[in-house]
C-alpha positions in Angstrom: 98.6 128.1 -18.9 100.8 129.8 -16.4 99.9 133.3 -18.2 96.1 132.1 -18.2 96.3 131.5 -14.3 98.0 134.7 -13.6 95.5 136.6 -15.6 92.5 134.9 -13.6 94.7 135.7 -10.1 95.2 139.4 -11.2 91.5 139.7 -12.3 90.0 138.2 -9.2 92.6 140.6 -7.0 90.8 143.6 -8.9 87.2 142.2 -8.0 88.5 142.1 -4.7 89.7 145.6 -4.8 86.3 146.6 -6.2 84.6 145.0 -3.6 86.9 146.5 -1.0 86.2 149.9 -2.3 82.5 149.4 -2.2 82.6 148.3 1.7 84.9 151.6 2.1 82.2 153.7 1.0 79.6 152.1 3.1 81.9 152.3 6.0 82.6 155.7 5.2 78.8 156.9 4.8 78.0 155.1 8.5 80.8 156.7 10.2 80.0 160.3 9.2 76.6 160.0 9.7 77.8 158.4 13.4 79.9 161.3 14.0 77.4 164.0 13.0 74.5 162.5 15.1 77.0 162.6 18.0 77.7 166.3 17.7 81.3 165.8 16.1 82.8 167.9 12.8 84.3 165.0 10.8 87.9 165.2 10.3 88.9 164.7 6.6 92.3 163.4 5.7 94.3 162.6 2.7 95.7 159.7 1.7 96.9 158.3 -1.8 95.9 161.9 -3.0 92.3 161.0 -2.3 90.5 162.6 0.3 88.6 160.9 2.9 87.1 161.0 6.1 88.2 157.5 7.2 91.7 157.4 8.9 94.9 156.5 6.7 95.3 153.0 8.8 91.9 152.0 7.9 92.0 153.0 4.2 95.1 151.3 3.7 93.8 148.0 5.8 90.6 147.9 3.5 92.9 148.3 0.5 95.2 145.3 1.7 92.0 142.9 2.8 90.7 143.8 -0.9 94.1 142.3 -2.8 95.0 139.9 -0.5 91.4 138.3 -0.3 91.2 138.7 -4.0 94.3 136.7 -4.3 93.3 133.7 -2.0 89.8 134.1 -3.8 91.6 133.6 -7.1 93.9 130.9 -5.8 90.8 129.0 -4.6 88.7 129.3 -7.4 91.3 128.1 -10.0 91.7 124.8 -7.9 88.4 124.0 -8.1 87.7 125.2 -11.8 91.1 124.2 -13.4 92.4 121.5 -11.5 89.5 119.6 -9.6 87.1 120.6 -12.6 84.2 120.8 -9.9 82.5 123.8 -11.8 78.6 124.0 -13.7 78.5 122.1 -16.4 75.2 122.4 -19.0 72.6 119.9 -18.9 71.1 118.3 -22.0 
């Protein structure tokens, strides 16, 4: 059962990471539009071998937020589904 829980938590951390990446894209698009509308030229940063217009501390914060949020989401879902057995059941 421990391996199942570990895989479950890792997959929800991956989900959190993917959602954080989508949020990163949306924030970056908004940020670049605002800079261009204000008359500034966006500065490009290189962080973790990627080119981005967001500052590195914000990129790292979004990455950490996705992983930590995914971990706690996985722990919560595990408790709800496998410990408390509060999940959708088929109704016949």
